C-alpha positions as CSV (number, residue, x, y, z in Angstrom):
1,M,12.0,-9.9,-0.1
2,D,13.2,-13.4,-0.8
3,T,15.9,-13.9,-3.5
4,R,17.1,-17.2,-2.3
5,S,15.5,-19.2,-5.1
6,S,17.3,-17.3,-7.9
7,S,20.9,-16.5,-8.4
8,S,22.5,-14.0,-10.8
9,T,25.4,-14.6,-13.1
10,H,26.6,-12.3,-15.9
11,D,25.0,-14.5,-18.6
12,Q,21.6,-14.5,-16.8
13,V,18.9,-11.8,-16.4
14,R,19.2,-10.3,-13.0
15,T,16.1,-10.7,-10.8
16,V,14.4,-7.7,-9.4
17,G,11.9,-7.3,-6.6
18,V,10.3,-4.4,-4.9
19,E,9.4,-3.3,-1.4
20,E,6.6,-0.7,-1.1
21,E,5.7,1.3,2.0
22,L,2.1,2.3,2.0
23,L,0.0,4.7,4.2
24,L,-3.1,3.5,6.0
25,V,-5.8,6.1,5.9
26,D,-9.4,6.4,7.0
27,A,-11.8,5.4,4.2
28,Q,-14.1,8.4,4.8
29,T,-11.7,11.2,5.8
30,G,-8.4,10.3,4.4
31,V,-6.6,10.9,7.7
32,P,-3.9,8.4,8.5
33,R,-5.0,5.7,11.0
34,S,-3.0,3.7,13.5
35,V,-4.3,0.3,12.4
36,A,-1.3,-1.5,11.0
37,S,-1.5,-4.1,13.8
38,E,-5.1,-4.8,13.0
39,V,-4.4,-5.0,9.3
40,L,-1.5,-7.4,9.9
41,R,-3.8,-9.6,12.0
42,V,-6.2,-9.8,9.1
43,A,-3.4,-10.5,6.7
44,R,-1.9,-13.2,9.0
45,R,-5.3,-14.9,9.1
46,R,-5.2,-14.9,5.3
47,G,-1.7,-16.3,5.2
48,D,-0.2,-13.1,3.7
49,T,2.4,-12.2,6.3
50,E,4.9,-15.1,5.9
51,V,7.1,-16.4,3.2
52,D,7.6,-20.2,3.1
53,A,11.2,-21.2,3.8
54,G,13.1,-21.9,0.6
55,E,10.4,-20.5,-1.7
56,A,10.2,-17.1,-3.4
57,G,7.1,-15.2,-2.3
58,G,5.7,-11.8,-1.2
59,S,4.4,-10.7,2.1
60,V,2.8,-7.9,4.1
61,G,4.7,-6.6,7.1
62,P,5.1,-3.7,9.6
63,E,7.0,-0.5,9.3
64,L,8.1,2.2,11.8
65,Q,4.7,3.7,12.3
66,E,1.2,2.2,12.9
67,Q,-0.1,4.3,10.1
68,Q,1.9,2.5,7.5
69,I,2.6,-1.0,6.2
70,E,5.1,-2.6,3.9
71,T,4.7,-5.1,1.1
72,D,7.3,-7.0,-0.9
73,T,7.3,-9.0,-4.0
74,P,9.1,-12.2,-5.1
75,P,12.2,-11.7,-7.3
76,E,11.3,-11.8,-11.0
77,E,13.2,-11.7,-14.2
78,H,10.3,-10.4,-16.3
79,L,8.8,-7.0,-15.6
80,G,5.3,-8.2,-16.6
81,L,5.4,-10.6,-13.7
82,L,6.7,-8.0,-11.4
83,E,3.8,-5.7,-12.2
84,M,1.3,-8.6,-11.6
85,D,3.0,-9.2,-8.2
86,L,2.9,-5.5,-7.3
87,R,-0.8,-5.2,-8.1
88,Q,-1.5,-8.5,-6.3
89,W,0.2,-7.4,-3.1
90,R,-1.5,-4.0,-3.2
91,D,-4.8,-5.8,-3.6
92,K,-4.1,-8.1,-0.7
93,T,-3.2,-5.2,1.5
94,R,-6.2,-3.2,0.3
95,A,-8.5,-6.1,1.2
96,A,-7.0,-6.5,4.7
97,A,-7.2,-2.7,5.3
98,A,-10.8,-2.6,4.2
99,E,-11.8,-5.0,7.0
100,V,-10.8,-2.3,9.5
101,G,-12.3,0.6,7.6
102,A,-9.1,1.8,6.1
103,L,-7.7,2.4,2.6
104,I,-4.1,2.1,1.4
105,L,-2.5,5.2,0.0
106,A,0.6,5.1,-2.2
107,S,2.1,8.5,-1.4
108,G,5.6,9.4,-0.2
109,T,4.2,11.6,2.6
110,T,0.9,12.0,4.3
111,P,-1.1,14.8,2.7
112,L,-3.2,15.3,5.8
113,P,-2.0,16.1,9.4
114,A,-1.2,13.1,11.5
115,R,0.3,12.1,14.8
116,P,2.5,9.1,14.0
117,Q,2.3,6.2,16.5
118,T,5.3,3.9,16.7
119,F,4.6,0.2,15.8
120,D,4.9,-2.0,18.9
121,D,8.4,-3.4,18.3
122,E,11.4,-3.3,20.5
123,R,13.8,-2.0,17.8
124,Y,11.3,0.7,16.6
125,A,10.9,1.8,20.2
126,A,14.6,2.1,20.6
127,I,14.9,4.1,17.4
128,T,12.2,6.5,18.6
129,E,13.9,6.8,22.0
130,Q,17.3,7.6,20.4
131,F,16.1,10.0,17.7
132,G,13.2,11.8,19.3
133,L,11.1,13.9,16.9
134,T,13.1,12.8,13.9
135,A,11.6,9.3,14.4
136,S,8.3,10.2,16.0
137,E,7.3,12.6,13.3
138,Q,8.6,10.3,10.5
139,L,5.8,9.2,8.3
140,T,7.2,8.7,4.8
141,C,6.8,5.9,2.3
142,G,9.5,4.8,-0.2
143,C,10.0,2.3,-2.9
144,H,13.0,0.0,-2.5
145,V,14.2,-2.0,-5.5
146,H,16.3,-5.1,-5.0
147,V,18.5,-6.2,-7.9
148,S,20.4,-9.5,-7.7
149,V,24.2,-9.4,-7.6
150,D,26.8,-12.1,-7.7
151,S,29.0,-11.0,-4.8
152,D,29.6,-8.3,-2.2
153,D,32.3,-6.9,-4.4
154,E,30.0,-6.7,-7.4
155,A,27.4,-5.0,-5.3
156,V,29.8,-2.3,-4.1
157,G,31.3,-2.0,-7.6
158,A,27.9,-1.2,-8.9
159,L,27.0,1.0,-6.0
160,D,30.1,3.1,-6.7
161,R,29.0,3.6,-10.3
162,I,25.2,4.2,-10.0
163,R,25.4,6.9,-7.3
164,T,25.5,9.8,-9.8
165,W,22.4,8.6,-11.5
166,L,20.2,8.0,-8.5
167,P,18.8,11.6,-8.3
168,V,17.2,10.9,-11.7
169,L,15.3,8.0,-10.2
170,L,14.0,10.2,-7.4
171,A,12.9,12.8,-10.0
172,V,10.9,10.3,-12.1
173,S,9.3,8.7,-9.0
174,A,8.5,12.0,-7.2
175,N,5.2,11.5,-5.3
176,S,5.1,13.5,-2.1
177,P,4.1,17.2,-2.7
178,F,2.2,17.6,0.6
179,W,3.3,17.5,4.2
180,H,0.8,17.2,7.0
181,G,-1.8,19.5,5.4
182,E,0.4,21.9,3.5
183,D,1.9,22.0,0.0
184,S,5.6,21.6,0.6
185,G,6.7,23.4,-2.6
186,Y,8.7,20.2,-3.5
187,Q,7.9,17.4,-5.9
188,S,9.4,14.9,-3.4
189,Y,9.2,16.2,0.2
190,R,9.9,12.7,1.4
191,S,13.5,13.2,0.3
192,Q,13.7,16.3,2.6
193,A,12.1,14.5,5.5
194,M,14.4,11.5,5.2
195,S,17.5,13.8,5.2
196,R,16.8,14.4,9.0
197,W,18.3,11.0,9.7
198,P,22.1,11.1,10.2
199,T,22.8,8.1,8.0
200,T,20.9,9.0,4.8
201,G,21.9,10.2,1.4
202,P,24.7,9.5,-1.1
203,T,27.6,7.3,-0.4
204,E,31.3,7.8,-1.0
205,I,33.3,5.5,-3.3
206,F,34.2,2.3,-1.4
207,G,36.1,0.2,-4.0
208,S,35.4,-3.2,-2.4
209,G,32.9,-5.1,-0.4
210,Q,35.2,-5.1,2.6
211,A,35.7,-1.4,2.5
212,Y,31.9,-1.0,2.6
213,L,31.6,-3.3,5.6
214,D,34.4,-1.5,7.4
215,H,32.5,1.8,6.8
216,L,29.3,0.3,8.3
217,R,31.2,-1.0,11.3
218,Q,32.7,2.5,11.8
219,L,29.3,4.1,11.7
220,V,27.8,1.7,14.2
221,D,30.8,1.9,16.5
222,T,30.0,5.7,16.9
223,G,26.9,4.7,18.9
224,V,24.7,7.0,16.8
225,P,22.9,4.5,14.6
226,L,21.5,1.5,16.5
227,D,22.6,-1.0,14.0
228,E,23.6,-1.5,10.4
229,G,19.9,-1.6,9.4
230,M,19.9,2.2,10.0
231,A,22.2,2.8,7.1
232,Y,19.5,4.6,5.2
233,F,21.7,5.3,2.1
234,D,20.2,6.1,-1.3
235,A,21.4,2.6,-2.3
236,R,23.1,-0.2,-0.3
237,P,24.0,-3.9,-0.5
238,S,21.3,-5.8,1.3
239,R,22.1,-7.2,4.7
240,H,20.0,-10.3,4.2
241,Y,19.9,-11.1,0.5
242,P,22.3,-11.2,-2.5
243,T,21.0,-7.9,-3.9
244,L,21.8,-4.3,-4.3
245,E,19.0,-2.3,-2.8
246,V,18.1,1.0,-4.5
247,R,16.2,3.0,-1.9
248,V,16.0,6.5,-3.4
249,A,12.5,6.5,-5.0
250,D,9.2,7.6,-3.5
251,V,6.5,5.0,-3.5
252,C,4.6,5.5,-6.7
253,L,0.9,6.3,-7.1
254,D,0.7,4.2,-10.3
255,P,2.2,0.7,-10.2
256,R,3.3,1.1,-13.8
257,D,5.7,3.8,-12.5
258,T,7.0,1.5,-9.9
259,V,7.8,-1.0,-12.6
260,L,9.5,1.7,-14.6
261,I,11.7,2.6,-11.6
262,A,12.5,-1.1,-11.2
263,A,13.5,-1.4,-14.9
264,L,15.7,1.6,-14.7
265,A,17.3,0.4,-11.4
266,R,18.0,-3.1,-12.8
267,A,19.6,-1.7,-16.0
268,L,21.7,0.8,-14.0
269,V,23.0,-2.0,-11.8
270,D,23.7,-4.3,-14.8
271,T,25.5,-1.4,-16.6
272,A,27.5,-0.5,-13.6
273,A,28.5,-4.1,-12.8
274,K,29.9,-4.5,-16.3
275,E,31.8,-1.2,-15.9
276,W,33.2,-2.5,-12.6
277,A,34.2,-5.8,-14.2
278,Q,35.9,-4.0,-17.0
279,G,37.9,-1.8,-14.6
280,Q,36.2,1.5,-15.6
281,P,36.7,3.9,-12.7
282,A,33.7,5.4,-10.8
283,D,33.0,9.2,-11.2
284,P,34.9,10.7,-8.2
285,V,32.3,13.5,-7.7
286,S,31.9,14.5,-4.1
287,V,29.1,13.5,-1.8
288,A,28.4,17.2,-1.3
289,V,27.7,17.7,-5.0
290,L,25.5,14.5,-5.0
291,R,23.5,15.9,-2.2
292,L,22.8,19.0,-4.3
293,A,21.8,16.8,-7.2
294,M,19.4,15.0,-4.9
295,W,18.0,18.2,-3.5
296,Q,17.4,19.5,-7.0
297,A,15.6,16.3,-8.0
298,G,13.4,16.4,-4.9
299,K,12.6,20.1,-5.4
300,H,11.7,20.0,-9.1
301,G,11.2,16.4,-10.1
302,I,10.8,16.4,-13.9
303,T,9.3,20.0,-14.0
304,G,12.6,21.9,-14.2
305,D,16.3,21.4,-14.5
306,L,18.2,18.4,-13.0
307,L,21.9,18.2,-12.5
308,D,23.5,16.3,-15.3
309,P,25.0,13.1,-13.9
310,R,28.1,13.5,-16.0
311,T,28.8,17.3,-15.9
312,H,27.0,18.1,-12.6
313,R,25.6,21.2,-14.2
314,P,21.9,22.1,-14.6
315,R,20.2,20.6,-17.7
316,P,16.5,20.2,-18.7
317,A,14.9,17.2,-16.9
318,R,13.8,15.6,-20.1
319,E,17.3,15.6,-21.5
320,V,18.8,14.2,-18.3
321,V,16.2,11.4,-18.2
322,E,16.9,10.6,-21.9
323,S,20.6,10.5,-21.2
324,L,20.0,7.9,-18.5
325,V,18.0,5.8,-20.9
326,E,20.8,6.1,-23.5
327,H,23.4,5.2,-20.8
328,I,21.6,1.9,-19.9
329,A,20.0,1.2,-23.3
330,P,22.3,-1.9,-24.0
331,A,21.2,-3.5,-20.7
332,L,17.5,-2.7,-21.5
333,R,17.8,-4.3,-24.9
334,E,19.3,-7.4,-23.4
335,T,16.3,-7.8,-21.0
336,G,13.8,-6.8,-23.7
337,D,12.7,-3.8,-21.6
338,L,13.7,-0.8,-23.8
339,A,10.3,-0.3,-25.4
340,R,8.5,-0.6,-22.0
341,V,10.9,2.0,-20.5
342,E,10.5,4.4,-23.4
343,T,6.7,4.1,-23.1
344,G,6.9,4.7,-19.4
345,I,9.1,7.8,-19.8
346,D,6.7,9.2,-22.4
347,R,3.9,8.6,-20.0
348,I,5.6,10.4,-17.1
349,F,6.4,13.5,-19.2
350,T,2.9,13.6,-20.7
351,R,0.9,12.9,-17.5
352,G,3.4,14.0,-14.9
353,T,4.7,12.2,-11.9
354,G,2.6,11.2,-8.9
355,S,3.1,14.7,-7.4
356,S,1.5,16.3,-10.4
357,T,-1.4,13.9,-10.2
358,Q,-1.8,14.6,-6.4
359,R,-1.9,18.4,-7.0
360,R,-4.3,18.0,-9.9
361,I,-6.7,15.9,-7.9
362,L,-6.6,18.5,-5.1
363,A,-7.4,21.3,-7.6
364,E,-10.3,19.3,-8.8
365,E,-11.6,18.3,-5.4
366,G,-11.0,21.7,-3.7
367,E,-10.1,20.2,-0.4
368,L,-7.6,17.6,0.8
369,P,-9.7,15.0,2.6
370,G,-11.7,14.2,-0.6
371,A,-8.6,14.4,-2.7
372,V,-6.8,11.9,-0.4
373,V,-9.7,9.4,-0.7
374,R,-9.5,9.8,-4.5
375,M,-5.7,9.3,-4.4
376,A,-6.2,6.1,-2.4
377,E,-8.7,4.8,-5.0
378,L,-5.9,5.2,-7.6
379,S,-3.3,3.4,-5.4
């Protein structure tokens, strides 16, 4: 993601961009296919793999496994443009995949059994060597939202104050009910699979940009993570761009849901940055409790109780989501996004999340291969 062409100040609308990880599946059987290298060759021929220096733009690129691919969008101030970008880059990737007989599937996990194959990359090979089955079995797809920030200190100030709300974003985005041919019993099983890595999950309160960097350095110095890029936290300051990267969401089946997550993430960061600037303290809730909140969100999505981000006690999901919207409503009004968000929330609770759609399609099709092909047609 390129945010170099736009900067953020408190009197400007923060830019937002999205990275989406997508599965590559066979067009006939729905089984994941190891064709990322071939898809990227097609995309490269079409000029869709590089961003011109100094210009904002999207791209298609590799991920850990050959059965998946990643797209990113330019930074945008307006969500309507962001949705156009998301659809455009899915279309570009879909067209490249079609040339090799594959479809793209926007699902947080693979519904059908697969044998992941590591993408031919020195770093990915080192990760697989270090982490064994945790890496070689990893085939999950997330949605990462980048929100522009003014400084490292602002990024960490916002990070400290959004951490209690991030499970709500997972619940709303939940789109991974199946795991290698079985119903997982979760709305987001991706969140469970990701927890196998030693550097995932909620963060403690840091208080400053330097404290965060010291923490990263301490982690890398243990020799367990290969580098700072393996800090797979629920949210983190970007290593390359002036953004706070919110990483907690599943990739969404419906691009409109992706835009909803982006709107919620931007408003959360904006609200938290203002709280930080005003000296409002971050909630000192423990990482252990936040892990429970994340588990609850992954298990139930919006179908049961979530942990209230303020009381950390169970509360109906609709009430928790509405409390999030109320919390960030001033920021949503400033960007003109409140009506879009309210419509999106109503849509989610009427239709269900991507997980509900996946289970409904399976019930209609009666078998997973046909269901997966239908899911891909919706992606």
